[in-house]
N, C-alpha and C positions, 0 to 999 in steps of 0.2 A: 660647254661642260658644267658653267654655271647656272646655264638655263636649265639643265635635268637637274640640278642639285635644288633648284628653286622649286622646280614642277615636283620631285618628291616631298620637298617639306611642306609645299602645299596641299599635297592628297593627305599626307600625315594629319596637318592641321584640321583639314575637314573633315575626317575621319573620328578624330578625337572630339570635335565641335559635336558632331553628330551624336556621339557615345555619351556624351555629358549632358546634350539636350536631352537624350532617351532617359538617362537616370534621374534628371531634375523632373521631367515629366510623371516618370513614374511614383517619384517622393510624394510630389504635389496630388497625384490622383489617390494616392493610399492614403494622403492626411486628409482632404478636403472631399473627397467625394465619398459621401455618407453609404452605409450598410443598410437598407431597406428589410425589415421583418414584417412578417404577416403570419399571426395563428389564429386558427379557428376551431371551435370545440364545440361537439354538437352531442347530447343525449337525448336517446329517447326507448320509450319501454315498450317491450313486444317481445313475442317470441321468436320472429326472426332477425330482428335489429340487435347488434353488438350493445354494450353498456354504454360504452363512449367511443367516440371517434374523432381522432385529433389531426390535425393536419398542420405542419409548420413549414414556411420558406422562407429563404433568406437570398436576397439578390444585391449584387454591386456591378456599378458600371454598365447601367440599362442592359440588364441580364448577361453580362460578359462571363461574370460566375455565377450559378445558380443551384443551389440546394433544396432538396423538398424531402421532408421525413413526416410519414403518414404512420397513423396508429389506429386499427379496428381490432381485428383479433390478432395480427403480428406487427411486427415492427418493419416498415419499409423506408429504405434511405436513397438517395440517389444525387452525385454530385457531377454535375455538367460545367464545362468551360466550351462557350461558344455552343455547337451542336455536338459536342464528342462528350461521350458518359466516361469519366474517369473511374467513377468508383459508384457501386450497386449492391444493395444488401437487400433482400436476400440473392446471391448469386445465382448466375443463370445455369442452367443444366448444359452438360457438353452434348455435342452433336452425337448423334446416332452412326455416324460413319465409323467412328472410332471402334464402336462396338464390333462392327462386323469383322474389322481387321483383328481384333482380340480372337474372336471366334476361328478366324482364319489359322492363327496361331496355335490355338489349342487343338484342332484338327490335327495340323502338321507334326505336333508333339504327340499325341496319339499314335500317327501313322508310325513315326520314328521308335516308339515304344515297342509296337508288334515287330519291328525289323530288327531290334536291337535285343531281342529275349532270349536268343542264344547266347551271346556274350555275356549276359546276367547269370546265366546259369554256369558258364565257367568261373565266374567270379565267385559264385557261392561255393563251389567246390574247392579253390583254392583258400576261403576264407575259411572252411571246414577244416583241412590240412592245419592251419595255424593255431585253431582252437584246440586241436588235439595235442600239439605241440607245447602250447600254454598249459594244458592240464598237467602234463608228465613233469613239466617245471615247478607247477604248484605242488605237487605229491613229494617232489624231492625238498622241496625249502619246509614244507610241513612236517617232514622228519625231522630234519635239523632243530626245528623250533622245539619239537617234544623234546628232542635229547638236552637243549639246554634249560628246557622248563624242570626236568626231573634232576638235574643238576644243582640249581636254586632250590627245590625242595630238600634235596641231602643236607645243604647248609644250613637251612632254617632249622631241620631235626637236631643238628650238633649244637646249634646254638640254643635252643631249648632245653635240651637235656642239662648244658651248662649251667643257664639258670636256675635249673630246679635244685641242683646240688648247693648251691648258693643259698637257695630258699630252706633247704632241709638243714644247713647247719649257721643258725643265725648266732650261735656263741661268739664266733670271730668277731661279727658286727657289734655284738654288745661290749665285748673286751675293747675293743677299739673308743668307743662311745664313752666308757669308763674312764679310758687313758687321757681323753680329752678333756673330761670334765675336772680330774684332776690337776691337769694343767691350768684352769681357768683362774683368776685371782678376784678376789672381791672388791679392789680398787678399780679395776678395768669395769665392772659392772656399773659402780657407782658413776664412774665419769663418762658411763654411755648414758645414763637416766639424765644427770646434768645436760649433755647435747641433746637429749631429744625434749627436755623443758624449753633449752634455749631457742630451740629451731620452732616449736609450738608457739613463743612469745613472739618472736619475728614474724611469722605468717600473721598471728592476730594483727600485728600492728603494721604490717602492709596491706591487709583488707580494710583497716579503718583508713589508711593513708588513701587508699584507690577510691574508696567512697567521698573523701572532702574533695580529692582532685576533680571527679563528677561534677559533685554539685558546684563546685568554682566554675568549672566549666560552661555548665548551665546558665549560671548568673550572669557570665560574660556574655553568651551568645544571645540570652535575654536584653541584655542590656544594648548591646550593638543593633537589634532589631528593632528597639525601640530610638535610638538614635536615628537608624535611617529614616524611620516613619516620620520623626518630627523635622528633618531633612527634606524630606519630598513633600511634605504639608505645607512649609513654607515656599516650595518652589511653587507649588500649584497654587498657593494664594497671592504669588506676585505679578506683576504686571507683565512681564515677558510672557508667561503661560496663557493669560488671559487674552492677550494681542494673537499670538501664534495659533490659539484654540479658535479666534473668531475668524481669522484668514480660512483655516482648515474647513470650518461649518461652512463658509461662503461658497469655497470652491467645492464643496461636494454638495451642497444644493443646485449649484448652477450644472454640474453633471447632471443630477437626477434630474432638472428640469427639462434638459435636452434629451435624455434617455427615454422620459416617460413616455408612453404611448401617446400619440396625436389623435387616433380615433379608438374608442372604445365603445362597444355596444354590447347589452346584455339583455335577454328574454327569456324571462324562466318561470317556472310554473312550479311551485313548492306544496306538497300535501303530505301530512304524517298520519291521517288518518284519525285524528283526533283534531275536532273544530278549535279547542281551547290552545292545545300546544301549537297547530299552525297559526294562530292570530298572534301568540307570543313570538314567533319564527318572525311575521312580518313586522312586529312592534319594534324587536331589536335592530332589524333592518333598517326601516326609514328613521329611526332613531339615532343610530351610530353610524351605519354606512351610506346611509343616502346623502348627507350633507358632502361626502368625500366624493361619490362618484356623481351625483347629478341625475338628470332626465336620462342620461343614456344607458342607465342601467333600469331596467323594468322587472319588476318582481311581482308575480300573481300568486295569489294561494287558493289550493283546492282544498276544500273543506268538506269533501265526500270520499275523497280516493286518497291511497297512499301512493305518492308518485312524486318523482323528481325529472323534470324535462325541462329543455332548454337551449339555447345556442349563444355562444360569445366569440366576440372578432376584436383582436387586437390587433393594431397597426402602427409602426414608429419607425425610426430610424438612428443610427449610431455613427457618429463621426469620430476618428480617432485623434482629430487635430484637439478636440476638449480635453481629452484625457492628458495629452501632453503637455498644453497649455498650463493645466492645473498643476502638474508634476514640477512643471520648469518655476512656477512662481512660489509655489512650496520650499522647492530645493533651495533657491536662491535667496531665502528670504532671512534677513540676519537674526530677528526673533528666534525663528526656529532653530537656526544653528545656534545660538549661544543657551537656547532650552535644552538641544541635544547634550552639550557640553556638562551642562549643569547637571543633567541625569547620569552622565557617565563620570561625574567627578573629576574632570580635568582641569578644571582651577584650581583646585588643592594643591 
């Protein structure tokens, strides 16, 4: 019994060890195996030639994953794992066999339509009978609505007549108005005027008070902004910011030095149609860009024709470990943590 249990535990341990080894191997491959890229661009002028042809190729782990992008007149993309194409653009057309099946289905539907023509006639007769019944019900409902409309019109006529009588005898209204005027007192009129003056003065006071509050709020806001500017300027001038900035600068420079293309070649012919402007373009290039690009980039001038032709090749590699190393060094640095706390004002 113990022998069987030990054998089971041995098998479980071996399988777990294999799984852990596979996971560690996959992580190491993802971190340390670089991603190679290659970009080629070509431009040539002519009637049958496209203006720009560009191809980009990305490979990883001895072409285990291979992606290719091409652009001439349209964009083409292909992603492969080993020898299997996972994604492609544009998509492939469907096979013709499916079209034949759809034609057969259409022919069968047409034959079925001919056989069921009689059944459709019977259904049409039934539909006509239902339509006649609906017409009769609509006529009955129409009569009922006409009766209701006539009753409403009579009620409106009676109301109009009553209003006309009131308009023809305005003496009653005048009498009631005169009676109301006699009941009013001059003391009440004076009190109403005083109340209206008080309300106007209160509204004017509230208006000026609101203006004062808005001006005061703006002044407080400007004061708060100026205090924050002074606070952050003091942080920038401090030693913590200088040390953290130097660390970030060094890490970014190391990432760029590793990502930058290992090989760069440029062979180009430039012509603007004017010898003077062509000479200016060449002067700008050799005075500004040539010190950075070096002899790998060769630019030639065409002082007779107007054209831009040439080829460019860029090759390089990217490793994930460089990004993770820089992120870890920046995240666990004490000066950067202090700087973040100062920016968030957590010490206050």
